[in-house]
Backbone atoms as SQL, in Angstrom:
CREATE TABLE atoms (id INTEGER PRIMARY KEY, chain TEXT, resi INTEGER, resn TEXT, atom TEXT, x REAL, y REAL, z REAL);
INSERT INTO atoms VALUES
  (1, 'A', 1, 'MET', 'N', 34.442, 46.936, -10.304),
  (2, 'A', 1, 'MET', 'CA', 34.200, 47.890, -9.235),
  (3, 'A', 1, 'MET', 'C', 33.920, 49.247, -9.855),
  (4, 'A', 2, 'THR', 'N', 33.094, 49.976, -9.182),
  (5, 'A', 2, 'THR', 'CA', 32.838, 51.332, -9.630),
  (6, 'A', 2, 'THR', 'C', 33.975, 52.219, -9.169),
  (7, 'A', 3, 'SER', 'N', 33.973, 53.434, -9.632),
  (8, 'A', 3, 'SER', 'CA', 35.024, 54.358, -9.219),
  (9, 'A', 3, 'SER', 'C', 34.824, 54.859, -7.791),
  (10, 'A', 4, 'PHE', 'N', 33.709, 54.476, -7.155),
  (11, 'A', 4, 'PHE', 'CA', 33.441, 54.929, -5.796),
  (12, 'A', 4, 'PHE', 'C', 34.104, 54.070, -4.729),
  (13, 'A', 5, 'PHE', 'N', 34.414, 52.821, -5.065),
  (14, 'A', 5, 'PHE', 'CA', 34.959, 51.896, -4.074),
  (15, 'A', 5, 'PHE', 'C', 36.228, 51.249, -4.584),
  (16, 'A', 6, 'ARG', 'N', 37.116, 50.977, -3.682),
  (17, 'A', 6, 'ARG', 'CA', 38.346, 50.259, -3.996),
  (18, 'A', 6, 'ARG', 'C', 38.590, 49.229, -2.900),
  (19, 'A', 7, 'LEU', 'N', 39.001, 48.036, -3.299),
  (20, 'A', 7, 'LEU', 'CA', 39.411, 47.025, -2.326),
  (21, 'A', 7, 'LEU', 'C', 40.867, 47.269, -1.981),
  (22, 'A', 8, 'GLN', 'N', 41.173, 47.247, -0.716),
  (23, 'A', 8, 'GLN', 'CA', 42.557, 47.317, -0.296),
  (24, 'A', 8, 'GLN', 'C', 42.967, 45.902, 0.067),
  (25, 'A', 9, 'VAL', 'N', 43.934, 45.365, -0.655),
  (26, 'A', 9, 'VAL', 'CA', 44.306, 43.966, -0.509),
  (27, 'A', 9, 'VAL', 'C', 45.800, 43.867, -0.221),
  (28, 'A', 10, 'ASP', 'N', 46.142, 43.107, 0.812),
  (29, 'A', 10, 'ASP', 'CA', 47.542, 42.779, 1.067),
  (30, 'A', 10, 'ASP', 'C', 47.858, 41.581, 0.174),
  (31, 'A', 11, 'LEU', 'N', 48.470, 41.848, -0.964),
  (32, 'A', 11, 'LEU', 'CA', 48.678, 40.816, -1.974),
  (33, 'A', 11, 'LEU', 'C', 49.530, 39.654, -1.463),
  (34, 'A', 12, 'ASP', 'N', 50.545, 39.950, -0.673),
  (35, 'A', 12, 'ASP', 'CA', 51.413, 38.877, -0.159),
  (36, 'A', 12, 'ASP', 'C', 50.678, 37.994, 0.841),
  (37, 'A', 13, 'ASP', 'N', 49.956, 38.606, 1.769),
  (38, 'A', 13, 'ASP', 'CA', 49.209, 37.818, 2.753),
  (39, 'A', 13, 'ASP', 'C', 48.100, 37.006, 2.092),
  (40, 'A', 14, 'LEU', 'N', 47.421, 37.617, 1.128),
  (41, 'A', 14, 'LEU', 'CA', 46.370, 36.891, 0.425),
  (42, 'A', 14, 'LEU', 'C', 46.955, 35.727, -0.371),
  (43, 'A', 15, 'THR', 'N', 48.087, 35.958, -1.010),
  (44, 'A', 15, 'THR', 'CA', 48.753, 34.883, -1.749),
  (45, 'A', 15, 'THR', 'C', 49.117, 33.742, -0.811),
  (46, 'A', 16, 'ASP', 'N', 49.684, 34.081, 0.349),
  (47, 'A', 16, 'ASP', 'CA', 50.043, 33.045, 1.331),
  (48, 'A', 16, 'ASP', 'C', 48.827, 32.235, 1.748),
  (49, 'A', 17, 'ALA', 'N', 47.733, 32.919, 2.055),
  (50, 'A', 17, 'ALA', 'CA', 46.521, 32.238, 2.521),
  (51, 'A', 17, 'ALA', 'C', 45.932, 31.360, 1.416),
  (52, 'A', 18, 'MET', 'N', 45.933, 31.858, 0.190),
  (53, 'A', 18, 'MET', 'CA', 45.393, 31.081, -0.913),
  (54, 'A', 18, 'MET', 'C', 46.310, 29.899, -1.250),
  (55, 'A', 19, 'TYR', 'N', 47.611, 30.105, -1.168),
  (56, 'A', 19, 'TYR', 'CA', 48.561, 29.020, -1.411),
  (57, 'A', 19, 'TYR', 'C', 48.410, 27.928, -0.349),
  (58, 'A', 20, 'ASP', 'N', 48.235, 28.343, 0.900),
  (59, 'A', 20, 'ASP', 'CA', 48.015, 27.367, 1.974),
  (60, 'A', 20, 'ASP', 'C', 46.766, 26.537, 1.696),
  (61, 'A', 21, 'PHE', 'N', 45.722, 27.172, 1.184),
  (62, 'A', 21, 'PHE', 'CA', 44.506, 26.444, 0.825),
  (63, 'A', 21, 'PHE', 'C', 44.791, 25.440, -0.289),
  (64, 'A', 22, 'VAL', 'N', 45.449, 25.897, -1.324),
  (65, 'A', 22, 'VAL', 'CA', 45.688, 25.067, -2.514),
  (66, 'A', 22, 'VAL', 'C', 46.555, 23.850, -2.192),
  (67, 'A', 23, 'THR', 'N', 47.461, 23.991, -1.248),
  (68, 'A', 23, 'THR', 'CA', 48.383, 22.896, -0.943),
  (69, 'A', 23, 'THR', 'C', 47.965, 22.060, 0.266),
  (70, 'A', 24, 'ASP', 'N', 46.842, 22.394, 0.880),
  (71, 'A', 24, 'ASP', 'CA', 46.355, 21.639, 2.032),
  (72, 'A', 24, 'ASP', 'C', 45.558, 20.429, 1.533),
  (73, 'A', 25, 'PRO', 'N', 45.993, 19.215, 1.884),
  (74, 'A', 25, 'PRO', 'CA', 45.291, 18.026, 1.383),
  (75, 'A', 25, 'PRO', 'C', 44.019, 17.684, 2.170),
  (76, 'A', 26, 'GLN', 'N', 43.770, 18.372, 3.260),
  (77, 'A', 26, 'GLN', 'CA', 42.629, 18.049, 4.123),
  (78, 'A', 26, 'GLN', 'C', 41.352, 18.756, 3.662),
  (79, 'A', 27, 'PRO', 'N', 40.213, 18.071, 3.734),
  (80, 'A', 27, 'PRO', 'CA', 38.939, 18.723, 3.379),
  (81, 'A', 27, 'PRO', 'C', 38.622, 19.940, 4.253),
  (82, 'A', 28, 'SER', 'N', 39.212, 19.986, 5.429),
  (83, 'A', 28, 'SER', 'CA', 38.969, 21.119, 6.325),
  (84, 'A', 28, 'SER', 'C', 39.515, 22.431, 5.758),
  (85, 'A', 29, 'ARG', 'N', 40.261, 22.366, 4.644),
  (86, 'A', 29, 'ARG', 'CA', 40.775, 23.589, 4.024),
  (87, 'A', 29, 'ARG', 'C', 39.633, 24.542, 3.655),
  (88, 'A', 30, 'ASN', 'N', 38.438, 23.969, 3.421),
  (89, 'A', 30, 'ASN', 'CA', 37.286, 24.791, 3.052),
  (90, 'A', 30, 'ASN', 'C', 36.790, 25.664, 4.190),
  (91, 'A', 31, 'ASP', 'N', 37.251, 25.398, 5.413),
  (92, 'A', 31, 'ASP', 'CA', 36.846, 26.179, 6.573),
  (93, 'A', 31, 'ASP', 'C', 37.781, 27.359, 6.841),
  (94, 'A', 32, 'ARG', 'N', 38.773, 27.528, 6.007),
  (95, 'A', 32, 'ARG', 'CA', 39.735, 28.620, 6.217),
  (96, 'A', 32, 'ARG', 'C', 39.043, 29.979, 6.047),
  (97, 'A', 33, 'PRO', 'N', 39.432, 30.951, 6.868),
  (98, 'A', 33, 'PRO', 'CA', 38.823, 32.290, 6.769),
  (99, 'A', 33, 'PRO', 'C', 38.934, 32.909, 5.371),
  (100, 'A', 34, 'VAL', 'N', 40.033, 32.667, 4.683),
  (101, 'A', 34, 'VAL', 'CA', 40.194, 33.253, 3.355),
  (102, 'A', 34, 'VAL', 'C', 39.110, 32.762, 2.403),
  (103, 'A', 35, 'ILE', 'N', 38.698, 31.516, 2.555),
  (104, 'A', 35, 'ILE', 'CA', 37.662, 30.959, 1.686),
  (105, 'A', 35, 'ILE', 'C', 36.317, 31.613, 1.990),
  (106, 'A', 36, 'GLN', 'N', 36.044, 31.818, 3.257),
  (107, 'A', 36, 'GLN', 'CA', 34.795, 32.481, 3.635),
  (108, 'A', 36, 'GLN', 'C', 34.749, 33.907, 3.073),
  (109, 'A', 37, 'GLU', 'N', 35.856, 34.615, 3.170),
  (110, 'A', 37, 'GLU', 'CA', 35.901, 35.995, 2.679),
  (111, 'A', 37, 'GLU', 'C', 35.812, 36.052, 1.159),
  (112, 'A', 38, 'LEU', 'N', 36.507, 35.152, 0.481),
  (113, 'A', 38, 'LEU', 'CA', 36.433, 35.130, -0.986),
  (114, 'A', 38, 'LEU', 'C', 35.020, 34.777, -1.451),
  (115, 'A', 39, 'ASN', 'N', 34.358, 33.886, -0.735),
  (116, 'A', 39, 'ASN', 'CA', 32.966, 33.558, -1.072),
  (117, 'A', 39, 'ASN', 'C', 32.066, 34.781, -0.946),
  (118, 'A', 40, 'ASP', 'N', 32.354, 35.651, 0.024),
  (119, 'A', 40, 'ASP', 'CA', 31.572, 36.873, 0.195),
  (120, 'A', 40, 'ASP', 'C', 31.786, 37.847, -0.958),
  (121, 'A', 41, 'ILE', 'N', 32.986, 37.856, -1.507),
  (122, 'A', 41, 'ILE', 'CA', 33.309, 38.770, -2.612),
  (123, 'A', 41, 'ILE', 'C', 32.776, 38.222, -3.930),
  (124, 'A', 42, 'ASN', 'N', 33.183, 36.990, -4.237),
  (125, 'A', 42, 'ASN', 'CA', 32.777, 36.360, -5.501),
  (126, 'A', 42, 'ASN', 'C', 33.126, 34.883, -5.412),
  (127, 'A', 43, 'HIS', 'N', 32.123, 34.038, -5.378),
  (128, 'A', 43, 'HIS', 'CA', 32.345, 32.604, -5.195),
  (129, 'A', 43, 'HIS', 'C', 33.149, 31.985, -6.349),
  (130, 'A', 44, 'ASP', 'N', 33.181, 32.642, -7.499),
  (131, 'A', 44, 'ASP', 'CA', 33.970, 32.118, -8.621),
  (132, 'A', 44, 'ASP', 'C', 35.466, 32.086, -8.300),
  (133, 'A', 45, 'LEU', 'N', 35.916, 32.964, -7.415),
  (134, 'A', 45, 'LEU', 'CA', 37.330, 32.963, -7.026),
  (135, 'A', 45, 'LEU', 'C', 37.685, 31.657, -6.322),
  (136, 'A', 46, 'VAL', 'N', 36.778, 31.179, -5.495),
  (137, 'A', 46, 'VAL', 'CA', 37.000, 29.906, -4.800),
  (138, 'A', 46, 'VAL', 'C', 36.978, 28.758, -5.805),
  (139, 'A', 47, 'ASP', 'N', 36.125, 28.856, -6.796),
  (140, 'A', 47, 'ASP', 'CA', 36.086, 27.820, -7.840),
  (141, 'A', 47, 'ASP', 'C', 37.439, 27.693, -8.530),
  (142, 'A', 48, 'VAL', 'N', 38.088, 28.806, -8.796),
  (143, 'A', 48, 'VAL', 'CA', 39.415, 28.770, -9.425),
  (144, 'A', 48, 'VAL', 'C', 40.421, 28.090, -8.496),
  (145, 'A', 49, 'LEU', 'N', 40.358, 28.428, -7.210),
  (146, 'A', 49, 'LEU', 'CA', 41.268, 27.786, -6.257),
  (147, 'A', 49, 'LEU', 'C', 41.023, 26.284, -6.186),
  (148, 'A', 50, 'GLU', 'N', 39.765, 25.889, -6.228),
  (149, 'A', 50, 'GLU', 'CA', 39.451, 24.456, -6.198),
  (150, 'A', 50, 'GLU', 'C', 39.982, 23.760, -7.454),
  (151, 'A', 51, 'CYS', 'N', 39.960, 24.446, -8.573),
  (152, 'A', 51, 'CYS', 'CA', 40.559, 23.883, -9.799),
  (153, 'A', 51, 'CYS', 'C', 42.067, 23.728, -9.632),
  (154, 'A', 52, 'MET', 'N', 42.689, 24.667, -8.961),
  (155, 'A', 52, 'MET', 'CA', 44.122, 24.565, -8.693),
  (156, 'A', 52, 'MET', 'C', 44.415, 23.345, -7.827),
  (157, 'A', 53, 'VAL', 'N', 43.540, 23.084, -6.847),
  (158, 'A', 53, 'VAL', 'CA', 43.697, 21.896, -6.004),
  (159, 'A', 53, 'VAL', 'C', 43.618, 20.646, -6.878),
  (160, 'A', 54, 'LEU', 'N', 42.600, 20.582, -7.724),
  (161, 'A', 54, 'LEU', 'CA', 42.424, 19.410, -8.592),
  (162, 'A', 54, 'LEU', 'C', 43.580, 19.246, -9.576),
  (163, 'A', 55, 'ASP', 'N', 44.136, 20.364, -10.026),
  (164, 'A', 55, 'ASP', 'CA', 45.256, 20.312, -10.961),
  (165, 'A', 55, 'ASP', 'C', 46.579, 19.961, -10.280),
  (166, 'A', 56, 'GLY', 'N', 46.578, 19.990, -8.953),
  (167, 'A', 56, 'GLY', 'CA', 47.800, 19.683, -8.218),
  (168, 'A', 56, 'GLY', 'C', 48.793, 20.832, -8.188),
  (169, 'A', 57, 'THR', 'N', 48.290, 22.043, -8.256),
  (170, 'A', 57, 'THR', 'CA', 49.170, 23.217, -8.211),
  (171, 'A', 57, 'THR', 'C', 49.969, 23.209, -6.914),
  (172, 'A', 58, 'ASP', 'N', 51.289, 23.320, -7.050),
  (173, 'A', 58, 'ASP', 'CA', 52.131, 23.381, -5.856),
  (174, 'A', 58, 'ASP', 'C', 53.191, 24.470, -5.961),
  (175, 'A', 59, 'ASP', 'N', 53.058, 25.305, -6.976),
  (176, 'A', 59, 'ASP', 'CA', 53.995, 26.410, -7.172),
  (177, 'A', 59, 'ASP', 'C', 53.326, 27.699, -6.689),
  (178, 'A', 60, 'ARG', 'N', 53.907, 28.313, -5.679),
  (179, 'A', 60, 'ARG', 'CA', 53.342, 29.540, -5.110),
  (180, 'A', 60, 'ARG', 'C', 53.205, 30.621, -6.170),
  (181, 'A', 61, 'ARG', 'N', 54.096, 30.628, -7.143),
  (182, 'A', 61, 'ARG', 'CA', 54.071, 31.652, -8.199),
  (183, 'A', 61, 'ARG', 'C', 52.762, 31.588, -8.997),
  (184, 'A', 62, 'ASP', 'N', 52.230, 30.397, -9.213),
  (185, 'A', 62, 'ASP', 'CA', 50.959, 30.261, -9.928),
  (186, 'A', 62, 'ASP', 'C', 49.825, 30.942, -9.157),
  (187, 'A', 63, 'VAL', 'N', 49.830, 30.762, -7.847),
  (188, 'A', 63, 'VAL', 'CA', 48.818, 31.395, -7.008),
  (189, 'A', 63, 'VAL', 'C', 49.039, 32.913, -6.990),
  (190, 'A', 64, 'ALA', 'N', 50.286, 33.331, -6.885),
  (191, 'A', 64, 'ALA', 'CA', 50.605, 34.758, -6.877),
  (192, 'A', 64, 'ALA', 'C', 50.161, 35.425, -8.182),
  (193, 'A', 65, 'ASP', 'N', 50.365, 34.755, -9.297),
  (194, 'A', 65, 'ASP', 'CA', 49.920, 35.307, -10.581),
  (195, 'A', 65, 'ASP', 'C', 48.408, 35.509, -10.599),
  (196, 'A', 66, 'PHE', 'N', 47.685, 34.546, -10.069),
  (197, 'A', 66, 'PHE', 'CA', 46.220, 34.655, -9.992),
  (198, 'A', 66, 'PHE', 'C', 45.827, 35.839, -9.114),
  (199, 'A', 67, 'VAL', 'N', 46.441, 35.952, -7.946),
  (200, 'A', 67, 'VAL', 'CA', 46.127, 37.048, -7.021),
  (201, 'A', 67, 'VAL', 'C', 46.403, 38.392, -7.681),
  (202, 'A', 68, 'HIS', 'N', 47.539, 38.517, -8.340),
  (203, 'A', 68, 'HIS', 'CA', 47.899, 39.792, -8.967),
  (204, 'A', 68, 'HIS', 'C', 46.986, 40.111, -10.152),
  (205, 'A', 69, 'THR', 'N', 46.534, 39.097, -10.849),
  (206, 'A', 69, 'THR', 'CA', 45.621, 39.324, -11.966),
  (207, 'A', 69, 'THR', 'C', 44.278, 39.853, -11.479),
  (208, 'A', 70, 'VAL', 'N', 43.789, 39.278, -10.388),
  (209, 'A', 70, 'VAL', 'CA', 42.464, 39.655, -9.888),
  (210, 'A', 70, 'VAL', 'C', 42.508, 40.900, -9.006),
  (211, 'A', 71, 'PHE', 'N', 43.525, 41.017, -8.148),
  (212, 'A', 71, 'PHE', 'CA', 43.537, 42.075, -7.141),
  (213, 'A', 71, 'PHE', 'C', 44.672, 43.081, -7.302),
  (214, 'A', 72, 'GLY', 'N', 45.565, 42.861, -8.238),
  (215, 'A', 72, 'GLY', 'CA', 46.719, 43.742, -8.410),
  (216, 'A', 72, 'GLY', 'C', 46.333, 45.128, -8.891),
  (217, 'A', 73, 'PRO', 'N', 47.309, 46.021, -8.952),
  (218, 'A', 73, 'PRO', 'CA', 47.026, 47.418, -9.300),
  (219, 'A', 73, 'PRO', 'C', 46.448, 47.612, -10.703),
  (220, 'A', 74, 'GLN', 'N', 46.720, 46.707, -11.619),
  (221, 'A', 74, 'GLN', 'CA', 46.218, 46.849, -12.987),
  (222, 'A', 74, 'GLN', 'C', 44.910, 46.107, -13.218),
  (223, 'A', 75, 'SER', 'N', 44.399, 45.447, -12.190),
  (224, 'A', 75, 'SER', 'CA', 43.182, 44.650, -12.348),
  (225, 'A', 75, 'SER', 'C', 41.946, 45.533, -12.275),
  (226, 'A', 76, 'LEU', 'N', 40.842, 44.972, -12.696),
  (227, 'A', 76, 'LEU', 'CA', 39.553, 45.652, -12.556),
  (228, 'A', 76, 'LEU', 'C', 38.945, 45.377, -11.199),
  (229, 'A', 77, 'GLY', 'N', 39.532, 44.436, -10.468),
  (230, 'A', 77, 'GLY', 'CA', 39.006, 44.088, -9.154),
  (231, 'A', 77, 'GLY', 'C', 38.014, 42.949, -9.248),
  (232, 'A', 78, 'ALA', 'N', 37.823, 42.290, -8.151),
  (233, 'A', 78, 'ALA', 'CA', 36.859, 41.197, -8.095),
  (234, 'A', 78, 'ALA', 'C', 35.468, 41.784, -7.975),
  (235, 'A', 79, 'ARG', 'N', 34.619, 41.432, -8.849),
  (236, 'A', 79, 'ARG', 'CA', 33.250, 41.948, -8.818),
  (237, 'A', 79, 'ARG', 'C', 32.373, 41.076, -7.938),
  (238, 'A', 80, 'LYS', 'N', 31.634, 41.732, -7.054),
  (239, 'A', 80, 'LYS', 'CA', 30.726, 40.994, -6.168),
  (240, 'A', 80, 'LYS', 'C', 29.557, 40.467, -6.990),
  (241, 'A', 81, 'VAL', 'N', 29.249, 39.213, -6.791),
  (242, 'A', 81, 'VAL', 'CA', 28.151, 38.589, -7.502),
  (243, 'A', 81, 'VAL', 'C', 27.023, 38.337, -6.512),
  (244, 'A', 82, 'GLU', 'N', 25.885, 38.852, -6.812),
  (245, 'A', 82, 'GLU', 'CA', 24.704, 38.624, -5.950),
  (246, 'A', 82, 'GLU', 'C', 23.998, 37.372, -6.412),
  (247, 'A', 83, 'SER', 'N', 23.673, 36.493, -5.490),
  (248, 'A', 83, 'SER', 'CA', 22.963, 35.254, -5.824),
  (249, 'A', 83, 'SER', 'C', 21.473, 35.443, -5.704);
């Protein structure tokens, strides 16, 4: 992100939404609003979540660590990728 813009992210709510995606066994998980929004920011973020699904991640802390790495106060922020 440039110094002109900052994302304001509710880290706990985002972690909850991403954890719900990762632990949902139904294919309909891809229709969740969080997935649509993450795709708008950077589709690679969804790819990481899909890897977590394949890996069988079931620990909320793993998802929280990912969220804090990408969106936390010390992060560079998620960069928007134009296709």
